N, C-alpha and C positions, 0 to 999 in steps of 0.2 A: 222403390225402397233402396234406403241405404244399407250398403252390404257394410261388414266391419272387418279390417285388415289390420294384421298387427304387422311390426317390423321385422318378423321372421317368414311373414309368406312371401312364397315363391314360387315361379311357373318351371313347372316340370315334363319333361318330354324326354326324348329318343333321338339321339344322334350316333352313325354311325355303330347299332348297336350296344350303344353303352348309353346309361341313365345321364342327363344334363340336370343342371339345376339354373334358373334365373332370375338375381333379385330383381326386386320392385324399388322401386322410388319411394319417398313416403307421400300416400295420397292424401287427398282432404279427410277420408276416413279415418286416417290414422292419428290425426289432430284432435283434439279437445273440441265441444262445441264453440269455441270463441275463437278459433284460430289463432292460438297465442300458446301453445305449449303441446307438449308432446302426449295423447292419452296415454300409452303403456306406462309411461311414469309420471307425467304431470309435471315436468320440468319445463321451466319457459324460456322460448325461444330466447338463445342467449342476445346479449348485447354488445356491440362491437365498436373500436373505436381506430380513426385514422388521422395522422397527422401528413398534411400536404404544403408542400414550400416551393415558394419562386421566390428569385432573386430581385434586389433594387425597386422594391416599393410599387406605387403608382405614378410615381412623377409628379411633376408640378402641376399647375391648373386647378381649377375649382371642380373637383371630383366628389365631394362630399352632398351625398343627395339635401336639397333644402327641406325634404318633409322626413319627420320622423313615423315610427309605426307600420302599419302594413301599405299604405298608399304613398309610395314613394318611388320615382323614378331612377334606374337604375344608373351609374353615370358610363361616358362612353365606352372608358375602359374595361368595364364590367358587363357590356351589352350582351357577351358569349353566353353570359350567364342568366339570361332571362329566361329558357325555359325552365331552369332552376327555382328561380325567384321563390315561387311559393313554398318552396322546402330550405332556403337559405336565410341566414341572420347575418348583416353587414353592421358590423361594428366600426365606429369611426370616430377620431378625437383623441383615444387615449395617447399615453406614453408611457416610456421608462424612463423612470428615476435613474440619474446619476449618484446622488447623495453627496457629491465631490469628487464622485471617478472617473474614470478616463472613459470616454466613450471607443473604444475597441470597434472600429468601423467595420461593418456585414457582419460581427458579433454580437456586441455587447446587448443587440435590439433584442436577437433571438435569444438569448442568456437571458433575459429579462422576462421574456414571455413565457417561454418554455421551464425553466427553474425556479422564477419568483424571487431570483437576485442577480445582483450586479458585483462581482467581485472581481478578479482578477483575470485580464485576457487571456484564454486558454483553460480557464478553468472550468470544467464542465461537468456537475453531477447531478443525477436526480430529476432527471425531465419529465412533461407532465406524461408522456406517454409508459413510461417504466410504471410509475405512480399508480395508473389508471391499471395495467399490467397487472401489480400486482394483489389489485382488487377481483378483476375479473377475469382472470386467465394465468394464474401461475404455473399452475399443473397442465397446461397445452404442450404440445409437440414443439409448437416455437414459442419461446417466452414473447417476443416480439418478431418483425419482420423489416427491413431497413433496406430501401433501394435508390442509388442515384442516378440520372437518367442521364448525365453528362459522360459517365465513365470514370468518376472520382471517388474514391471509395469514402475519403474524408467529406463529403460533402452528404452531411449526416448530421441532425439534431436530436437523436436518441443519445443518450445520457442515463446509465444505471449509476444508484449512490453510493455503489462500494466501487467500481470500475471505470466510469467515464465512459464516452464517447463509444458507441457501437459501431463498427464499421460496417459500410453499405456495401450491398451487391450491387454490384453492374453491368450483368451479365443476365437477358433474362432465360437465359438456356440454364444457366448456372442457377439460376433460381427454380426453374421447371426442376431440375433432378433433385435438388434439395426438398421440393414438396411432395413432388408426385413419380419419384425415383421409388427406387425399391424397396425403401420402409414405409410408403403411402399406405395407408391403410384404410380401403373405404369402408365409409360407417354405412352405407346401405347395401355391403354386401351379406350374402343368404349367411355365411359362414364366416367364423374369425379361427385363424389360427397365429398364435404367436411367433414371431421369429425366433429360430433356436437360436441365433446369435445374440438376439435381445436379452434370451432366458439367462442365457449363461452370463453374461457382463450386468444383470443383474442380480444373480445370484450369487457371483465374486465380490459385488460392492456387501451385500448383508453379510456372508460371511465374515467379513475382516471388522464388521460394527463392534463387536465387543474388545476387538485390538484395540480400534480407533478411541472407545471410552477408555482404556485403561491408560492409554498412553497421553490422552487428556489431563487424565489426574495423577500423572508422575514427571510431566514435564513443568519445566522452570513457566517464571509468567511470560519473558521473551517469545520462547518458544510455543507456548500457547496459543500466543497472538498470531505467530504467522501459522500454525496449524486450524486455527479456527478458519483464519480463510482458506487454507486448501481444503477444508473439509465441507464449507460452503460452497464452494466449487461442485465438490464429489454430492452435496446433496440436492444440487441442482440437477445433474447427470441423472441421479437417481427419479426424481421426477418425472423427468422426461423416461424413463426406462418404464416406471409404472405405468405413464399414459398409455406408451407402446405395447403393453401387456396387455390391457385393457380393452374389452370390445367398445367399441366407439356409439356413442348414440346415433340413430339415423337421424337424417338430415334432407328435408326433401329437396334443397335445391344444389346439394351437393351433385358435382360431375366433375371426371377429371377432363382436362382439356389435352388438344390434339397437343403433339409433341412439338416444340417450338424448333424453330431455324438455328442453326449454330453460330448464335450471336455471342462472341466471345468477351464482349464488355469492355470494349475498346475506346478510347479517347474521342468524342464526335465535337465538332465544330460549330457546327450551326445548330439555329433552334430547330428548324425541321427535321434534322437526325435525332434531336432530344426527343421530341414530341414522338416518332414511329415509334421509339424505346418506351418511350411514356404510356405509350396504349398497351405495348405487349405487358409491360407492368402492372397496369391497370388489370387485363384481366385474368392475371395469374394472382393478382390481390381477391378479387372477385370468387375465384375457384376457391385459395385457400380460406378465406373467412367462409364461404358458405358448406365449406368441409369442415370447418373448426378446428382447423390446424393450426390455429394462431387465432388470435381475438383484437390483436393489437397490430397495426401496418403501419411503414413511416414512409414517405415518396419526395423526395429533394429532386428539384429540376437542374439544378446545379449547387455550385457552392455560391455565396452571395457575392464577392468577387469574380464573377461569373466573364466566362472567354468565349460565350455562345454569339455567333454571329448573323447576319440575314447570309442570306447563298448570295457569293458574288460581292461582299464586303468586307473590307480587309479588318474595320473597327469591330469590336465587340460590344455588347449592351453595356457594360459597365464602363467602356471608355467614353461610349455617348453619354451618361449619365454626367459624366465630366464638361465635357468641351461641344456640346450639342446646345447650339443658343434654343432660347422658348422661341417659338412662333408668335410675333407679336399679334396677329389676328385670332388664332386657337388657343395662345396662353398655356402650351405644353409644348416638352418636347416630342416633334413628332417623330422620328425614329422610335426611342424611348415607349411612347406610346402603341408603336407597331409590336414590340416586345409584351409589353404588358397585355396588350389584346390577345397576342397567340396564345400566352401561358393561362390566360381565363376561360378561352376556350377548351384547354386543356383541361381545369378544373372541372367545367361544367360537363365534359365526358367521362371523367373520372367518376363524379358524381350520376350520372348519368346511369353507367354501366352497373353500378351497385341498385341503382333504381329499378334495372330491370328484371331483378330477380327477385321472385315473387315468395316471399316465406309464411305463409296462413294467411293472415288477412293484412300484413302490410310487405312493403318491400324490404331488400337488405339494408336499404340507404335509410328508411324508417327506423331501422331497428340498429342504426350506428351514429354516432358522429364523425363529421370529417373537419377537425379543425386546419383553417388556411391561412397561413402568416407569411410574413415577410421581413426582412432584416432591417428596411428603414420606411421613415416615412417619406419626407421630399427629398428622392436618390442623391440630386443632384448639391444638396446642402449634408447628405448624409447625415440626418436629423433624427432624432428619435422620439419628435411629437406625432403628433397626429399620424397614429399607426393603423393601418388598414387590416382588419381583422376578419372572417369569414367562418360562419359554422355551417355546415350541412348536414342535414338528417334530426331526429329527434329522440335516437337512445331510446325508441320504444316507447316514445310518448313523454317523457320528462321533459322535454326543452319545446317549448315552443317555436314556431318558423316564421318566417314571408316577413320579418323587419329591418326596417333601419333602425339601430340604434346608437346615437350618438352620444360616447360618456367624453365630452371634453375636459380634457386636464387630470382625468383618474387615470390610476396605474393601470397597464394593459395586461397584469398580473391577475384584475382582477376579473377580467372575461376568460382568462385560463380556469381560475377557480371556480369559476359559475358553470365551465364545461366538468371537471373534475366533479362538481356536486351531482351533474345531470347524469354523469356515470358510474355515481353511488360511491365515490370514494370519502370515508367516513375522516377528513380532514374538519377541523375547526379553525385553524388559523393557518395561511400558507405565505412563503416571501419573507423577505427579511428589510429593515430599514423603510423608506418609503415607498417599498414595491412591497409590503407585508400588507394582506388582507384578509377580512375575515367575514365577509358578508358576500354573498353574490349579485349581479346585476337585477334592479328590479324588475318584475312583470316577463322575466325570460323564461323561468324555471314555471312549469307545468303543474 
């Protein structure tokens, strides 16, 4: 006989003469019959999104699979992704169009893929992760989270439409404290008590609401514009405080990780050290998404102009893309291939970590999309043609997986647009000029 539980079910006992209660995680009995929603509320298990950036492309050589569809062989640089092949899509052949503009190396390719436009070098607003966050998670505790494994805060491709690039967190310990420090509220806890400091801060903002409206009515046009920007940030703060004042919905996979070592986020020089930090950030992202602290995360290995090296080597990956000759027998730059293979193994572990978390009838990876991208096609030429793009996960079944999808000569922004469609973003047309698109990649959306 299947016993019924609800999210308030607790274990009760005695300890040192006093009563204690211990909350239970969400059991299968707390879900609906299909395992895709919380039985008590009927709310579906949420969809999440992640971006994952690696520098300097996939190098030279014939790395495009010869077959399209599901029956294809992963190229040598991507063999580390073999365990995830059935849950990924590999897009090849697309490009970022310059429309007469300048190719800002290590920047423009990402700008085109993530924002759908190519404008001035350094101008970066409205990336797809923030557009998706506006749809699936604007009122969560963290709008988005972004990290950089190399220790460079500027290694970020998350840019808001109003304020531009969002700096990356570089310290796993600092990220741990932001997410799971004193302000963290366990969604599976039996009881919920709002933080008095949060109550006070929200009360202060509520108390000045009338004055804010009056000020907007009496201010001149120039001052209204300034006040509007200021009050926009206040509204974002109000939303965040409102989230902290509400009892969170229970989540079966949520657990608080063990406290992290004191990693201060210092700059790292080797790819191996960056990968150690990558694994720490990955686990924190898994817990953050499983606990619904945010629904959008972004990870970057390093900036495109990467200085990461192999242990004992004085030259960086980026330097090798310029100076290393192509091996005449293998057809590619061997050392560059070492870095690319190393990164793809990390991407496999990133996806596998989410895939190990069961949420009802699917895994956390099945309930999200990981959008993995890079800055160049052939890095030795710093080209924007034949950009390798991968997606992992199916966004709660909205995206088909397991395919090689060649899109020769098409705008890379079309793949980004397809991802936004799968994530439920209500956008009809996206991008500008030759990078503007209005239809998804055929046969990929489920």
